[in-house]
C-alpha positions as CSV (number, residue, x, y, z in Angstrom):
1,A,-71.3,7.3,19.9
2,A,-72.1,3.8,20.3
3,V,-69.8,3.3,16.4
4,A,-66.7,4.9,18.2
5,Q,-66.9,2.9,21.6
6,K,-67.1,-0.6,19.1
7,Q,-64.5,0.7,17.5
8,G,-62.7,0.9,21.0
9,G,-64.1,-2.3,21.8
10,A,-62.5,-3.9,18.9
11,A,-59.0,-1.7,19.3
12,A,-59.0,-3.3,23.0
13,A,-59.6,-6.5,22.1
14,Q,-57.0,-6.5,19.9
15,V,-54.5,-5.8,22.2
16,A,-55.9,-8.2,24.8
17,A,-55.4,-11.2,22.3
18,P,-52.6,-13.4,22.5
19,P,-50.8,-13.4,19.3
20,A,-51.3,-15.9,17.1
21,P,-48.9,-19.3,17.4
22,P,-46.3,-19.1,14.7
23,S,-46.6,-21.3,11.7
24,L,-44.4,-23.9,11.6
25,V,-41.7,-22.7,9.3
26,Q,-41.6,-20.1,11.5
27,A,-40.9,-22.0,14.5
28,K,-38.3,-24.4,12.1
29,S,-36.7,-21.1,11.3
30,A,-36.5,-19.9,14.8
31,Q,-35.1,-23.4,15.9
32,G,-32.5,-23.3,13.7
33,Q,-31.3,-19.6,14.7
34,L,-31.9,-20.4,18.2
35,A,-29.5,-23.6,17.7
36,A,-26.9,-21.6,14.8
37,G,-26.8,-18.8,18.2
38,V,-26.1,-22.1,20.2
39,D,-23.3,-23.1,18.2
40,T,-21.6,-19.9,17.6
41,Q,-21.7,-19.1,21.7
42,Q,-19.8,-22.7,21.9
43,T,-17.3,-21.7,19.5
44,A,-16.8,-18.6,20.9
45,A,-16.6,-20.1,24.0
46,S,-13.9,-22.9,22.5
47,Q,-12.3,-20.1,21.0
48,L,-11.6,-18.0,24.3
49,A,-10.7,-21.1,26.3
50,Q,-8.0,-21.7,23.4
51,Q,-7.0,-18.4,23.5
52,Q,-6.2,-18.5,27.7
53,A,-4.7,-21.9,27.1
54,L,-2.6,-20.5,24.6
55,W,-2.0,-17.3,27.0
56,Y,-1.8,-19.5,29.9
57,Q,1.6,-21.2,27.4
58,Q,2.9,-18.1,26.8
59,Q,3.4,-16.8,30.5
60,Q,4.7,-20.1,31.7
61,A,7.0,-19.9,28.2
62,L,7.8,-16.1,29.3
63,L,8.6,-17.1,33.2
64,A,10.8,-19.9,32.2
65,Q,12.8,-17.7,30.1
66,Q,13.2,-15.1,33.0
67,Q,13.9,-17.6,35.8
68,A,16.3,-19.2,33.1
69,T,17.8,-15.3,32.9
70,Q,17.8,-14.6,36.1
71,K,19.8,-18.2,36.6
72,A,22.1,-17.2,33.6
73,Q,23.0,-13.7,35.7
74,E,23.6,-15.2,38.5
75,Q,26.0,-18.1,37.1
76,A,28.0,-14.9,35.4
77,A,28.0,-12.8,38.1
78,S,29.3,-15.8,40.5
79,A,32.0,-17.2,37.5
80,Q,32.9,-13.3,38.0
81,K,33.3,-13.6,41.6
82,A,35.0,-15.8,41.8
83,A,37.8,-15.0,39.0
84,Q,37.7,-11.8,41.1
85,Q,38.9,-13.8,44.0
86,H,41.4,-16.0,41.7
87,A,42.8,-12.8,40.3
88,A,43.4,-11.4,43.7
89,E,44.8,-14.3,45.4
90,E,47.4,-14.2,42.2
91,K,48.5,-10.6,43.1
92,Q,48.9,-12.0,46.8
93,A,50.9,-14.6,45.4
94,E,53.0,-12.5,43.0
95,E,53.3,-9.9,46.0
96,Q,54.4,-12.1,48.3
97,A,56.9,-13.9,46.3
98,A,58.2,-10.2,45.2
99,Q,58.8,-9.3,48.8
100,R,60.4,-13.0,49.5
101,K,62.9,-12.1,46.5
102,Q,63.2,-8.7,48.0
103,Q,64.4,-10.5,51.7
104,E,66.3,-13.0,49.7
105,A,68.3,-9.8,48.2
106,T,68.7,-8.0,51.3
107,Q,70.0,-10.9,53.1
108,Q,72.5,-11.9,50.1
109,A,73.3,-8.5,50.3
110,A,73.9,-8.2,53.8
111,A,76.0,-11.7,53.7
112,K,77.7,-10.0,51.4
113,Q,78.5,-6.9,53.1
114,A,79.8,-8.9,56.4
115,Q,82.2,-10.7,54.3
116,E,83.7,-7.8,52.6
117,Q,83.8,-6.2,56.2
118,Q,85.5,-9.5,57.7
119,K,87.7,-9.0,54.6
120,A,88.3,-5.8,55.6
121,V,88.9,-6.4,59.3
122,E,91.2,-9.4,58.4
123,A,93.3,-7.2,55.7
124,Q,93.4,-5.0,58.6
125,R,95.0,-7.2,60.9
126,Q,97.4,-8.4,58.5
127,Q,98.3,-5.1,57.5
128,Q,98.9,-4.0,61.6
129,L,100.8,-7.8,61.9
130,Q,103.3,-6.7,58.8
131,W,103.7,-2.9,60.5
132,Q,104.4,-4.9,63.7
133,Q,106.7,-7.3,62.6
134,W,108.5,-4.5,60.2
135,Q,108.6,-2.6,63.6
136,Q,110.3,-5.4,65.5
137,A,113.0,-5.7,62.6
138,Q,113.6,-2.0,62.8
139,Q,114.2,-2.3,66.7
140,W,116.0,-5.8,66.5
141,Q,118.3,-4.1,63.5
142,Q,118.8,-1.2,65.5
143,A,119.9,-3.1,68.4
144,Q,122.3,-5.2,66.8
145,Q,124.0,-2.0,65.2
146,W,124.0,-0.8,68.7
147,Q,124.9,-3.5,69.7
148,Q,128.0,-3.4,67.5
149,A,128.6,0.0,67.9
150,Q,129.7,-1.0,71.6
């Protein structure tokens, strides 16, 4: 029992005793590993910062491209609208020119018809005048013949 108690006490003494200090080689090795870890962290942080900067540049370039595309689309839509308006104005001008031409043709036809009517009226008047003159000549001739017969 005394041996067991002595062995248990030795085990308890081993657990309670602090670990032995590291040797100088172990300390330098740990220091090197710690420095390497810090260096690795700095490298990783630097790479992350570079990736973030690259991502930001890509986002800025994408945004600029989207804005340029939108501006180009707006300009194209504006140009198309202007072209449509110009085409509509040209069509309206052509229609107005056609209407003026039609009105001129109608006026010319009406003027020609009025001239023809005037000529017809004048011809009819001349015919009536000639008829009256012929009738007067016939009446005068008959009167002359009647007087001679008397």
